[in-house]
C-alpha positions as CSV (number, residue, x, y, z in Angstrom):
1,M,100.7,-49.1,-12.4
2,S,103.6,-50.9,-10.3
3,E,102.8,-53.1,-7.7
4,V,105.0,-54.8,-4.8
5,R,103.9,-57.5,-2.4
6,V,106.3,-56.7,0.3
7,E,107.8,-59.8,2.7
8,S,108.9,-58.5,5.5
9,W,108.8,-55.1,7.8
10,A,112.1,-54.0,6.8
11,Q,110.8,-54.3,3.0
12,L,107.7,-52.3,3.6
13,N,109.7,-49.4,5.3
14,E,112.2,-49.2,2.1
15,C,108.8,-49.2,-0.3
16,L,107.4,-46.7,1.7
17,Y,110.4,-44.2,2.0
18,E,111.1,-45.1,-1.5
19,A,112.7,-42.1,-3.7
20,S,111.9,-40.0,-0.6
21,W,115.8,-38.0,-1.2
22,Y,115.2,-34.8,-2.5
23,Q,118.3,-33.3,-3.7
24,P,117.6,-29.6,-4.2
25,H,117.1,-29.4,-0.4
26,G,119.4,-32.0,0.5
27,R,116.9,-33.4,2.7
28,F,114.5,-36.5,2.9
29,R,111.2,-35.3,1.5
30,S,108.9,-37.8,0.0
31,P,107.4,-36.8,-3.4
32,F,104.1,-39.6,-2.7
33,A,101.0,-38.8,-0.7
34,F,99.8,-42.1,0.8
35,R,96.2,-43.8,1.4
36,G,96.0,-47.3,3.2
37,L,93.0,-49.5,3.1
38,P,92.6,-52.9,5.2
39,D,91.5,-55.0,2.4
40,W,92.8,-54.9,-1.2
41,R,89.5,-55.2,-2.6
42,F,87.9,-52.3,-1.1
43,D,85.9,-49.8,-3.5
44,R,88.5,-46.9,-4.5
45,R,85.9,-44.8,-6.1
46,T,84.7,-41.5,-4.5
47,S,81.9,-41.4,-1.8
48,L,79.9,-39.3,-4.5
49,N,80.3,-42.1,-6.9
50,R,79.3,-44.6,-4.6
51,I,76.1,-43.1,-4.3
52,G,75.1,-44.2,-7.8
53,G,72.3,-42.7,-10.1
54,R,72.4,-39.3,-10.9
55,Y,75.5,-38.8,-8.5
56,A,77.3,-35.9,-10.8
57,Q,73.9,-33.9,-10.7
58,I,73.3,-33.9,-7.0
59,E,76.9,-32.8,-5.9
60,D,76.0,-29.1,-5.6
61,D,72.7,-30.2,-3.6
62,L,74.4,-32.0,-1.4
63,L,77.3,-29.1,-0.9
64,R,74.6,-26.3,-0.7
65,N,72.4,-28.1,1.9
66,F,75.6,-28.9,4.0
67,R,76.7,-25.8,4.0
68,K,73.2,-24.2,4.8
69,Y,72.4,-26.3,7.7
70,G,75.7,-26.9,9.0
71,S,76.3,-23.1,9.3
72,Q,74.4,-23.3,12.5
73,M,76.6,-25.6,14.1
74,E,80.1,-24.8,12.6
75,S,80.5,-20.7,12.8
76,S,84.3,-20.7,12.6
77,L,84.4,-21.4,9.0
78,N,84.5,-18.5,6.2
79,D,82.1,-18.4,3.6
80,S,84.4,-20.1,1.1
81,W,82.9,-23.5,-0.5
82,W,86.4,-25.1,-0.4
83,N,86.4,-25.0,3.5
84,W,82.8,-26.3,3.3
85,L,83.9,-29.0,0.9
86,A,86.8,-30.1,3.4
87,M,84.3,-29.9,6.3
88,G,81.7,-32.3,4.6
89,Q,84.5,-34.8,3.5
90,H,86.0,-34.8,7.0
91,H,82.3,-35.4,8.6
92,G,81.2,-38.1,5.8
93,L,79.3,-35.9,3.1
94,P,79.4,-37.6,-0.1
95,T,82.4,-35.8,-2.3
96,R,84.5,-36.2,-5.2
97,L,87.5,-35.9,-3.0
98,L,89.5,-38.8,-1.8
99,D,91.8,-38.8,1.8
100,W,95.3,-39.0,2.0
101,T,98.1,-38.2,4.0
102,F,101.7,-37.2,4.0
103,S,102.4,-40.0,6.6
104,P,103.2,-43.4,5.6
105,Y,102.7,-44.8,9.1
106,V,99.4,-43.3,9.3
107,A,98.6,-44.9,6.1
108,L,99.8,-48.0,7.7
109,H,97.4,-47.6,10.7
110,F,94.5,-47.7,8.4
111,V,95.7,-50.7,7.0
112,T,96.0,-52.7,10.3
113,A,93.1,-50.8,12.4
114,K,90.5,-52.9,11.9
115,A,91.1,-56.4,13.7
116,D,88.2,-58.4,11.9
117,L,90.4,-57.9,8.7
118,F,93.6,-59.1,9.6
119,A,93.4,-62.2,7.7
120,T,92.7,-60.4,4.7
121,D,95.8,-58.5,2.4
122,G,95.8,-54.7,2.6
123,V,97.3,-52.1,0.5
124,I,98.7,-48.8,0.6
125,F,98.4,-46.4,-2.7
126,C,101.2,-44.1,-3.2
127,I,100.6,-41.1,-5.6
128,D,103.6,-39.0,-6.7
129,F,102.1,-35.3,-6.5
130,I,105.0,-33.7,-8.1
131,K,104.4,-36.0,-11.2
132,V,100.6,-35.5,-11.1
133,R,101.2,-31.5,-10.9
134,R,102.5,-31.6,-14.5
135,Y,98.9,-31.8,-15.7
136,L,97.8,-28.8,-14.1
137,P,96.9,-25.9,-16.6
138,E,99.4,-23.0,-16.5
139,S,96.9,-20.6,-14.7
140,L,96.7,-23.3,-11.5
141,K,100.4,-23.6,-11.8
142,L,101.2,-19.8,-11.5
143,I,98.6,-19.7,-8.5
144,L,101.1,-22.4,-7.0
145,K,104.2,-20.6,-8.1
146,K,103.2,-17.2,-6.8
147,D,102.4,-18.8,-3.2
148,D,105.5,-21.0,-3.5
149,A,103.4,-23.7,-2.7
150,V,103.5,-27.5,-3.3
151,F,99.5,-27.8,-2.4
152,F,96.6,-25.6,-3.0
153,T,94.9,-24.2,0.2
154,A,91.1,-23.1,0.4
155,E,92.0,-19.4,-0.3
156,M,94.5,-20.1,-3.1
157,L,91.4,-22.2,-4.9
158,D,88.9,-18.9,-4.4
159,R,91.2,-16.9,-6.4
160,Y,90.9,-19.5,-9.2
161,A,87.2,-20.3,-8.9
162,P,84.8,-19.8,-5.9
163,T,82.7,-22.9,-6.7
164,L,83.0,-26.4,-8.0
165,G,81.3,-26.0,-10.9
166,E,83.3,-22.8,-11.8
167,F,86.3,-24.6,-11.3
168,D,85.7,-27.4,-13.6
169,A,84.7,-25.2,-16.3
170,R,87.5,-23.2,-16.1
171,V,90.2,-26.0,-16.1
172,K,88.5,-27.3,-19.4
173,A,88.9,-23.6,-20.6
174,D,92.6,-23.3,-19.7
175,S,93.8,-26.8,-20.4
176,A,95.6,-26.8,-23.8
177,D,93.8,-30.3,-24.6
178,G,90.6,-29.7,-22.7
179,H,91.5,-32.5,-20.2
180,D,90.6,-33.0,-16.8
181,C,93.3,-32.2,-14.1
182,V,93.9,-33.7,-10.3
183,I,94.7,-31.2,-7.5
184,F,95.6,-31.6,-3.9
185,F,94.3,-29.5,-1.5
186,E,95.6,-29.2,2.1
187,P,92.2,-28.8,4.1
188,P,92.1,-26.4,7.1
189,S,93.3,-27.5,10.4
190,L,89.2,-28.0,11.5
191,D,90.4,-30.1,14.5
192,D,93.1,-31.9,16.1
193,R,92.1,-35.0,13.8
194,I,93.0,-33.5,10.5
195,V,96.6,-32.2,12.2
196,N,97.3,-35.6,13.8
197,Q,96.5,-37.5,10.4
198,A,98.8,-35.0,8.2
199,A,95.4,-35.4,6.1
200,L,95.6,-34.1,2.3
201,F,92.5,-34.7,-0.4
202,S,92.7,-35.1,-3.9
203,M,90.1,-34.0,-6.3
204,L,89.7,-34.3,-9.8
205,S,88.2,-31.5,-12.3
206,S,85.2,-33.5,-12.9
207,P,82.9,-35.6,-10.7
208,E,82.3,-38.5,-13.2
209,Q,86.2,-39.3,-13.4
210,Q,87.7,-41.5,-10.9
211,L,91.4,-41.1,-9.9
212,E,92.8,-44.4,-10.4
213,Q,91.6,-44.4,-14.1
214,W,93.3,-40.8,-15.0
215,L,96.5,-41.9,-13.2
216,E,96.6,-45.3,-15.5
217,S,96.0,-43.1,-18.4
218,R,99.2,-41.5,-17.6
219,E,101.3,-44.1,-16.3
220,A,102.9,-44.8,-19.9
221,E,103.8,-41.1,-20.1
222,Q,104.9,-40.5,-16.6
223,P,106.1,-43.9,-15.0
224,G,106.2,-44.3,-11.1
225,I,103.0,-41.6,-11.0
226,F,101.2,-44.2,-9.2
227,R,102.2,-47.5,-6.9
228,K,100.7,-49.9,-5.0
229,I,102.2,-51.6,-2.0
230,I,100.4,-54.9,-0.9
231,V,100.7,-55.6,2.9
232,P,100.2,-59.4,3.2
233,A,97.6,-60.6,5.9
234,V,100.3,-62.4,7.6
235,L,102.4,-59.3,8.2
236,K,99.7,-57.3,9.5
237,W,100.3,-58.7,13.4
238,E,103.7,-57.6,13.0
239,V,103.2,-54.1,11.4
240,R,100.3,-53.6,14.3
241,D,102.3,-53.8,17.2
242,K,105.1,-52.1,15.8
243,L,102.8,-49.0,15.0
244,D,101.5,-49.4,18.6
245,M,105.4,-49.2,19.8
246,A,105.6,-45.9,17.6
247,N,102.5,-44.6,19.0
248,I,100.7,-44.4,16.0
249,T,97.6,-45.7,17.5
250,E,93.9,-44.7,17.4
251,R,94.3,-42.3,20.4
252,V,96.7,-40.2,18.3
253,V,95.3,-40.4,14.9
254,F,91.6,-39.8,16.5
255,P,92.2,-37.7,19.4
256,G,89.6,-37.5,21.9
257,L,87.4,-40.0,24.2
258,D,86.3,-42.2,20.9
259,G,90.0,-42.5,19.9
260,L,91.2,-43.3,23.2
261,G,88.0,-46.1,23.7
262,S,89.0,-47.7,20.4
263,W,92.5,-47.9,21.0
264,L,91.9,-49.6,24.5
265,R,89.4,-52.1,23.1
266,R,92.1,-53.2,20.2
267,Y,95.0,-53.1,22.3
268,Y,93.7,-55.3,25.2
269,S,91.9,-57.6,23.0
270,P,93.1,-61.1,22.5
271,N,95.0,-60.9,19.0
272,H,97.1,-63.6,19.5
273,L,94.3,-66.3,18.8
274,L,92.7,-67.4,15.9
275,E,90.1,-69.9,14.2
276,V,91.9,-72.0,11.7
277,V,89.3,-74.3,9.6
278,Y,90.7,-77.0,7.4
279,G,87.4,-78.5,6.2
280,P,83.6,-78.4,6.6
281,L,83.5,-80.8,9.6
282,E,83.3,-79.3,13.1
283,S,86.7,-81.6,14.0
284,D,88.7,-79.7,11.2
285,R,87.8,-76.4,13.3
286,Y,90.8,-75.5,15.8
287,L,91.7,-72.7,18.0
288,A,95.1,-71.3,17.4
289,R,97.5,-69.5,19.6
290,I,100.2,-67.5,18.1
291,Q,104.0,-68.4,19.2
292,R,106.3,-66.5,16.8
293,F,106.9,-65.2,13.7
294,S,109.6,-65.5,10.9
295,G,109.2,-63.6,7.9
296,L,105.8,-64.3,6.4
297,E,105.5,-67.5,8.7
298,M,103.2,-67.6,11.6
299,H,104.0,-70.5,14.3
300,V,101.0,-71.4,15.9
301,T,99.8,-73.8,18.5
302,L,96.4,-75.7,17.3
303,F,94.1,-76.7,20.2
304,Q,90.8,-78.4,20.2
305,G,89.1,-78.3,23.6
306,E,92.0,-78.0,26.2
307,L,94.0,-80.2,24.2
308,A,96.9,-78.7,22.3
309,V,96.9,-80.8,19.2
310,R,99.8,-79.9,17.3
311,D,102.2,-77.1,16.0
312,S,101.8,-75.5,12.4
313,A,103.2,-72.9,10.2
314,L,100.9,-70.7,8.8
315,T,101.4,-68.3,5.8
316,S,99.3,-65.9,3.5
317,K,99.5,-66.4,-0.3
318,P,98.5,-63.3,-2.8
319,Q,95.1,-62.5,-2.6
320,S,94.4,-63.4,1.2
321,Q,94.8,-67.3,0.5
322,W,96.0,-69.0,3.7
323,W,98.1,-72.1,3.7
324,D,99.5,-74.4,6.1
325,L,102.9,-74.9,5.6
326,T,103.5,-77.9,7.5
327,L,100.4,-80.0,5.7
328,D,100.9,-78.0,2.5
329,K,97.2,-77.3,2.3
330,P,94.7,-74.4,2.0
331,V,93.2,-73.2,5.2
332,D,90.8,-70.3,6.4
333,V,92.2,-68.3,9.0
334,S,89.5,-65.9,11.1
335,P,91.2,-63.7,13.8
336,R,89.8,-62.9,17.1
337,P,87.5,-66.2,17.4
338,S,84.9,-65.6,19.8
339,H,82.8,-69.0,20.4
340,F,85.8,-70.8,22.0
341,D,85.3,-71.6,25.8
342,F,88.7,-72.2,26.4
343,I,91.3,-69.6,26.3
344,P,95.1,-71.4,26.3
345,D,97.7,-69.6,28.3
């Protein structure tokens, strides 16, 4: 898997839109789906796998009971198990699905939405769904071809197999080598959140298999099938503000009063203030006010009490290691300090 740690907003955009020219259509049409996480270390397994124990054996129980009890609250769905699977994923049911988006900026929103993780490197995973499609059994490829489609819908998957168990079994029977495959599944427009997030789900034909392992096993045969963009912690402030300027906010990504409240709370919070710690003593702790950015350098003024002590240039190195460039020494950085009484102008 290729990995790049970007060094500027401009390079980040270049990486996000890399290989997006599609000559057959004469248009910019990216072959990548995107998944953004605010912490590069976050668990990338499916929510079903994270349950632990005999998670694969309870998959049908989870979906069956979600469908049984949920049908009283959601009468708009038809009887398709695939629609119920999408609804379950959308509302926090542990499933084998992973969330993706067509929009690189929506993925960036999820990298920068948690202000308490601004001091931690974020990551965007990019998967080439065209290259992934080459591993489908011919029977699934024919369904896409018949509908002239790139992604599956619930109706298309119903024609192939009405349940997850039948889907898994048929993929194994239809595959020349008996291997699992990955499908990309467009959920129905359950609500404005799915629409505004340009949502897309990936799913393996086995609850035990994890997507990253599957992709890594095919990297040698299909270079570029999967890549990772690391967003340095120090770049998150610039990325977040520029997303706000582009109207990629909680108010848009999560339509409704909850999203509006989340956006206003973040937007009006003092993101320009930090706590910088140089050692174990109380005298080693400073309140910092961001003055400006220059590439991957954050220029700050350090305060102790109401006294401005000095100016420093901070940066974040790989794996979220913060560094004071002025003193050439490591530091700890925490966004949004809450225990300082003095707020500098």
